[in-house]
N, C-alpha and C positions, 0 to 999 in steps of 0.2 A: 515424480515426473514420468517415470517409465510406465506406471499404470495409466496416467493421463493420456500418454501417447498410444498405449495399447488399446484403451477403450474409447479413444477419440474425445476425451474430456478436456476441460479448460483448467489448466494448472492453477490459475488465480482463484477459481472457485474452490478447488480442492484445498488450497492453502487457507482459504477462508475459515474452514472448520477448526483449524488450529487456533485462530483468533477467537472463535466462539468459546472454545475451551478456556482460553486465557481470560476471557471476560467473566466466566462463571467461577472458575476454581480459585483465583487469588482472593476475592472477597470472602468466599466460603472458608478458605484456609485461615484467613485473618480472623474471621469470627470464631472458628474453633480454637485458635490460639488465645484469643481474648477470653473465652469461656474457661479454658484450662488454666489461664493465668490467674483468674479471679479465685479459683479454688485453692491454689497453692500460694497465693500472694507473692508471686514472682513471675517473670516472663518465661512461660513454658511453650516452647516451639515444637514440642514433640508431635502434636496432632498434624502439623503441616508435613513433617517427615513421614509419618505413617500414611497420610493421604498420598504423598508422592510415591511411596513404595507400592501402595495398592494400585494406583493408576498405571504405574510402570509395568507391573505384572499383568494387568488386564490388557494393556497395549501389546505386550509380548505375545500373549495367548491369541489375540486377534490376528496379529501378523503371521503367526504360525499356520493359520488356516487360510491365509490369502494366497492366491495364485499370482505370483510375481515372476514374470519372465524377463531376464536380463541378458545382456550380451556377455560374451566371454571377456574376462578382464584383459585390459591392454597390457601386452608384454613389453612393449618398447615405450615406457612412460616418458622418458626424457626426450625421445625423438618426437613424439606427438606434441609434447609441450613446446618444443622448438618450432614445430610447424604452426601451431595456433598463435604463438607469440610473434610470428613474422607479420601478422596483421596489425597495423598501427591502431586500428579502431578497437581491437581486443585489448591492446595494452592500455589505451586511454580509458576504456570502460573498467578495466581491472584496477587502475589507480583510483578512479572515482569510487568504486566499491570498497576499496581499502579505507579511504577516508570516511565513508559512510559507516563502515564497521568500527572505526576508531571512535566516532561520535556515539554510536550505539553502545559500545562497551563502556564509555565514560558515563553515559546517562544511567545505564543499568547498575554501575558500581557505586555511584555517588549521589543520585537524586534523593534517595531516602535518608542518607546521612545528612545531606543538605537540609532537608525538611526538619530533621530532629535536632540538629546541632548548631545550625547557623544562628549567630547572635541577632541577626536582623528580624527573626521571627519571635513573636511572644511565646515563651515556653509554658506559660501558665494562664489559665482563664481566671476570671475574677474570683471564682470559688476555690482556686488552687489546683484544679484538675489539669492534667496535661492537655495541650492543644492538639498535636498531631502524632502523639506517640501511640495511638490506638492502631493495632495491626489491621483492624477492619477498614479504617480510612485509607491506610497505605495500600491495602488490596484494591480498594475502589479506584485509587489513583492509577494503579497499574492496569486495572480492567478498563478504565475509560479510554486509554490509548488504543487498546486492542478493539474495543467497540467501534471507535472511529475508523479503524482500519478495515472493517468488514466491507463497506461499500467500495473502497478503493481496490481491495483485492478482487471483489466480485466483477468490477468493470476494468480490471487491469489490462486484459487483452485488448479491449476496445480502446482504452486510453493509449496503449502503446501503438496501435495502428493509426490513431489520430495524431498524436504528438511525437511519437518516436521514442524508442527505449533510452537513447542518449539524453534527450531533452528531459525526460522524466527523472533520470538519475541526477541530473543537475538540479532539478526541482527538489529532490530529496535532500541534497546538500543545503539548499536555501531554507528548507523547512527546519533542518537542524539549527541553522544560524538563527532563525526566528525563535525557536524554542529557547536556546541559550540566552538570547538577548532578553526575552520576557522573564526568564528565571532571575536574571541579575537585578531586575527592577521590581520584583514581586516581594512584598513584605507581609502579605496576608497569606498564610499557608493554604487556605481554602481556595485561593485563586489559581493555585497550581492545577487544580482539577480541570477547569475548562481549558487551560493551556495544553494539557495532555491530549486534547483532541487533534492537535497538529500532528501527533504521532501517527495518525492514520495515513498521512502523506509519506512519512518515512518508511512505513511498512511496505510501500510499493517495491522497494528494492528486493524483497524476498521473492516476489513474483517475477520481477524483471530479469533476475540473473538466469534462471532456466529458459525464459523466453528468448533472451538475447543469444544464449548458447544455441538454441534450436535454429534461430534465424541466421546466425553467422556461420556455424559449422556443425550441422547435425551429425555428421560422421564422427566428430570428436566431442560430442556433447558431454560425455562423462569426464573427459579431460578438462574441458572448460568449467564444468560445475565444480570439479575438484579445486581448480585454481580460484574461482570466485568464492567458494566456501572458505578456503584457507585465508584468502585476503580479507574477507568480511568478518567471519566469526573467529578465525584463529589469530592471524597476525594483527589485523586491525583491532579486533576485540581485546587483544592484550596490550597493544601499544597505547590505545586511548586511555585506559585507566592508569597505566604507568606514568605517562606524561602528565595526565590530569592530576594525579596524586602529588607529583612534585610541584605543580603550579599551585594547588590548593595549600600545600604546606608553606609555600613562599609568599603568596599574595592573597590567599583566602578564596572562599567560594565565589563570591560575586564578581570579583575581578577576573577570576579564571573563566567564568561563563562569558564575560565580555570578550576576553581574548579569543576564546573558541568561537564565539559568534562571528567575529571579524574574520577569523581564519576560514571557517566553513563558507562564508559568503565569498571570500576571495577565491577559494578553491573551486566553488561552484561556477563563478564567473570565468575562471581560467579554463575549466573543462568545457563549458558551453561555447566559449569563443574558439578554443582549439578545435573542437569538433566541427564547427560550422566553417571555419576558415582554413583549416589544415587537413583534418582527418577525412572530411567529405571529399575534398579535392584528390587526396591520395587514393581513396577508394574508387573514385570515378576514373582516375588514370589507370588503376589496376584492372578495371573491368573493360577497358578498351581492347577490342580484338586486335591481335597482331596480324594485320593483313598486308598484302603486297602494296607497293607504292601506287600502282595503277590498278584500279578496279573498274571493270566495265559493268555498268548498270543495265539491267534489263527490266522491262515492264512485265511483271508476272501476272498482271490482270486481276490481282486480288485487291488492289487499291490500298495496301497497307504500307507501301513504300519500302518493303524489304529489299535487301541487297543479296542477290544470289552469288554463288561462287564465280570467280572470274571466268570469262569465256575463253575456252581453249582455241587459239588461232589455228586454222587449217593450213598445212604446208602448201606453198604455191606450186602449181603444176609446172613441169619443165616445158 
């Protein structure tokens, strides 16, 4: 984000390249794992870990030579957190990001287990070969979502200007609800592949978080990004799999997906309505200037209807 601001770039387009890598690498890693497993007649995931290590080292070397200028770290963290959390719109956006992160964490943790273990899917083809246990197919499923996210990230800034950050975050929650509902009624494992195209909408949240921070309080952008990252990837990403695991253990995968679909739709509606009927009004009231009760208007001649400061009355002569 700092480089985008420094160079005058678009963060959504910068974030797009992460999706390009996620489209290419998972199928490739899955193919390497499949080849290695054929030679040892067991599931050998070592090529994926070796690939991860190599790419991590290369990324670290590239970052070492990059010119990144950052501000001095904030010394009064809790004070700045208190300042930004006084804004009701920030609190509402933070809650929406948390639930988005919970859904993201649940999908990342359990989608592949669902594909491989759910009794609703046929586990064997007619020739006895496994249906979706190939790591290459699972990599394609993962890459399909990132591929669909590329156009959304590319146009994220324009979409935010047209529809607003808050409306798009509500759309992300509705997209998760649609994904969960489709999962619950899918009995052909290969139909999961086109369903993952909805993931492109959910990836918008990764670009919306820094954009919202810059729009709302650029002075405290680092604090806001820390809060949003913790809510989405940290707390939300941990709570989602935790609650989802308990639900799967109790009622199974498909009922869990249906429960989460209803929950995400309800949360999305609640946030959408709260923003339009409560948060927008509070923001409008907060932006009203605190002016004297009586303001004398003058025609400035510029035709824009601006209101200059009150006229100072001249003292009457004796």
